N, C-alpha and C positions, 0 to 999 in steps of 0.2 A: 675722549675723557669721560670717566664714569661719573655717576651722581655723587656729590660730596657727602661725606659721613654726616649724620645728624646727631646733635647733642641736645638733650632736653634739659631745660632749666625751669623749675617750678618755683614761683614766688608766692609765699604764704601770706605776706602782708605788704601794705603799701610802703612801709619803712624799708623793708628788705629790697623792694623794687627800686626805691629812691636811692638806696646805697649802691645798687648795681648800676643804675643810670649815671650816678656821679663818677663811679670808678671806671666805667667802660665806654658808654656812648659819648660822654663828654671828653674823657681823657684818652680814649683810644684802645684800651686793652682791659681784659678781665681774666682772672684765674679760675679754672674749673677743675673739679676733682675727678677727672676722667681722662687723664692723659695717656693711659696705657694703649699702645697700638698706634698712637699718632706720631708723626714725624714733623720736624720743622718745615714749614712751607705748605703743609696740607691745608686744603680749603674745607671748611665745615659749614653746615647749616645749623643754626641755633633755633630751636623751637622753644619759645618763651611762653610759659603758662602764667597768666596774670591773676592777681587776687580776685578779680571780678568774674573769673571763669573763661575769659576770652583768651585767645592765643595769637601770637604774632611770630614772624620769622625775622631773623637777622643773619647776616653772613659773617664768617670769621676766618682768619688765617692763623695757623699755629706759629707763634714766635719762638717759644721755648718749651721744652719738655723736660721734666725732672720727676722720674718715678711715675706716680699716679697723678701728678699735677701738670696741667698744660696752661700756658699763658697765650691768650688769643688776641689778635687785633680784631676789633669788632666794627662792622659797618651796618648800622641800623637803617631800616627802610622808613620811608615817610609815614606809613600808617602807625608804626610804633611811636615815632617822635610826636605825632599829633595826639595819640592817646595819652602819652605822658604829660604833654602840655595841658590838655583839656582836663585831665584828672587833677593836676595841681591847681588849676584855676577853680575847678568845682569845689575842691576841699576848702579853699580860702575865701571864695567869693562871698560877700555879705558879712564878713567879720567886722564888727564895729570897733571904732577906736575913739576914745575921748581924751583929748590932750589936757595938759594942766589947766585948771580953772573950770573944767567941766563943760566947756562949750565945744561941741563937735564941729570941726571945720570941714570934715570929709565924711561922707556916708559910709564908705567901705574901701577895703583894699581891692585894687583892680586885679592883682595877681600875687603870687607867692614864689620867691626865688630861693634856690639853695646855692650856697658857696662853700667850698671845702678847701682848706689848706692842708696839703699832703706833707709839707715839711715846714719847719720853723723858718728856713731860709725864705720860702715863699711869703710867710707872714711878715718877716723883717722887711722884705722888698716892698710889699703892699703897704705896710705901715708907713715907711719912709715916704712913699710917693703919693699915697691916697688916703689911708685911714686917718692918719694924723691931721689931714686937712678936711676930714669930714665926709669921706665917701669911699666907694669901692666899685671896680668894674667886675660885674658878674657875667661869666661866660654862659651863654645859653643859645640854643638853636631857635628859640621862640621868644625874642626879647619883647617886653611890653612896650606900648607906645610912649612917646614923650609926655612928661608931666603926670604919668600914671602913679598912683599911690601904691607902694609895695611893702611887703614884709620880707626881710631877708634872713634866712636861717643859716648861720655860719657854724661849720664844724671845724674845730681847731685840731692841730696835729695830735694832741693828747686825748682826742675823742670827745671833748666837751662841746656842748651845743649852746649857742646864744642866738637870740633873735633881736634884730634891730629894724626900726621903721625908717622909711625913706621915700624919696621921690625920684623918678627917672629924669635925668638931665642930659643923657646922651644915649643914642641908639645906633648900634652897628648891625645891620641886617645880614643874614647869611650871604646874600648876593654881594653886598658891599665888602664883607669880610673876604670872600673869595677873590674879588677884584684887587683888594689891597694886601692880600696874603696875611691877614690878621685873624683874630677870633671874633665871632659874632657874639653879641651880648648887649648889656645895658649898663650905663654908668649911673650909679645910685648916689644921691646926696642924702646922708643920714640926718635924721632928726637928732637933736641933742639927747644923748643917752650916756650919762656918767657911768652907769653900771657896765655898759658894753666897753667903753674906753678903759675902765679899770681892769676888766677881765683881760684885755689885750696887754695892758702894761704888765700885769703879773706874769703872763706867759712869756713875754719878751725878756723880762728880768731873769726868769728861770732858764731860758734858752741861752742868753748871753753869758750867764754865770757858769755854764757847763763847759767841759773840754770838747774840742772838735773831735769828731769820730772819722777815722780813715780805714779803708781797706787797702792793705799793702800786698802786692802780687809780684813774686819773683821766683824763678825756678832754681835759683841758687839758695839752698838752705842757710849757708853761712851769711851771705849778704842780707837775706831776709831777716835773720836774727839780729845782725848788727844794726841795720837801719831801724828795725822795730824797737829795739832797746833804746836807741838814741831818740826816737820820736816819743816814746813813753816817758823818758826822762825829761822831755820838754813839754809835758802836759797833754799829749794826745792820747785818746782812747783808740784802741786798734783791734781790727780783725786781720787775719793774714791768710794767704793762699799761695801754694807752690806751683800752680798752673792756671791757665785760663778757664778750664772747665770748672774747677772748684770755685774760682772767683765768680763765674757766671751764676752758679748755684747760690752763693752767698748774696749776690746782688739781688736776685729774685726775691729772697726772703728778708733782706735788710736794707733795701734801697732807700726807704724813707727815714732810716736811722743814721744814714751816712752823710758826711759833709764833702768827702772827696775820695778819690781812688788814686793810689800811687802804684804805677805798674812798669814792668820791663817790657821791651818790645820783642826781644829774641827769646821765645819760649817754645818748647816742642808742642805739637798738637795745635791747640788754639793759641795763636800768637797774640802779641800786644795790640797790633793794629786791628785784628778782628775783634778783640775784646773791646776796643774803643768804639767800634761800630755797634756792638751790642749794648754798650752803655748808653750811647746816643738813642738807640731804639727803645730801650727800657725806660730811660730817664725822662723823655719828652721834655717837659718844661721844669724839671726838678732843679736845674742849674747845679748839678753835681760837678764839683771841680775835678778835673782830670790832670794828673801830673805824671809825666813820663820821666823815668830815671833809667838811662840806658847807656851802654857802651858804644853805641853807634856814633858815626861821624856827627860832629856838632852842627854842621850846616844842614844835615838831614833832620836833626832834631828841631832846629829853628823853623824849618818848613812846616812841621806839624802845628806849631803855634800860629804861624802866619795863615795857615788854611783853616784854623779854628777847630782842629781835631783835638788839641790839648790846650790847657790853660797855661802850662809851664812845661818845659822840657829841659832836663838837667843831665849833664854828662856824669857818668859814674866816677870819672877820674878826679873830680874836685874833692876837697876835704869834707868829711862827714858833717862837721858843724855848719859849713856853708850850705850843704845840701838840705839839712834840716831847716835852716833859716829861709831858704827859697821855697820849700814846701809850706812852711808856716805862712809866708806872705801870699802864696797862691791860694791857699784855702781861705784866708781871711779877706781876700780882695773884695768880695761882694759886700762885706760889712763895712769896709773902709771907704769904698767908692761905689755906692749903689747907682744903678742905671737911672737916667732921667727919662721920664715918659712925656 
């Protein structure tokens, strides 16, 4: 096997590097503007030029290619992770904080963490289980120690940044995470911060007031039009695709705008089952709802749900009104019955 192709990424600022770290090293993939000539499955070497002039390497594998864009799965090496952790600590170490009343109880923040919500559904789930009770679990490969004082910078799905202060009350090391097959990180108990809570409340109200957004995929133009019109009449916002390849392209560009995908199984070229696999690979922890609407045998459809490949599987032979209602319930399920942690 020959030497993997090399892709150069130059970061001009610490903020640009932090954004890449949040979207790639932590969440597993990154998009680069040099997809020409690459194929799905190609292994690449990423040469990362950092703002301080140093350079590190990471390895990547091509997941998707669309024109000049390629989405890569990224595996960063220990030296880069150590650099990122030490840089964050150095930037924030020594920052003083005076609580109400002017009496400083702590000399400094021990570290600075970043959290990012890539979808409002993530924010809803986190709010129900953690934030409303005064804390958050922040995923990181370098969690601070128990009782450390921290500042957490939170980026919301609309791009807004907020900062909240807190204390580490739970630590999951990378080794413990690997053993339990969970994420490493730190559980943070927030200090009382009305402004932070109010910002979240406003965002949640805006999210819950909007209509759910779906991508509908079917190779039958007639059925696609009929189902799409019925869904729009029932308050859904829609994008549509007549094949799996077009759906994949839309998913790459609109993944974080969608609440669910409604798809057929029998399609030429890239069929529904392969598309479901791509959705799982692209979505990671996005909790994108997958609804299959197909003419296949109902027992086979039920197997998809039992295996966890789909959240709902609906036979095409049922009345359109019933189909729309089952889609509505499947997409709304996470809001009606959030998971318990």
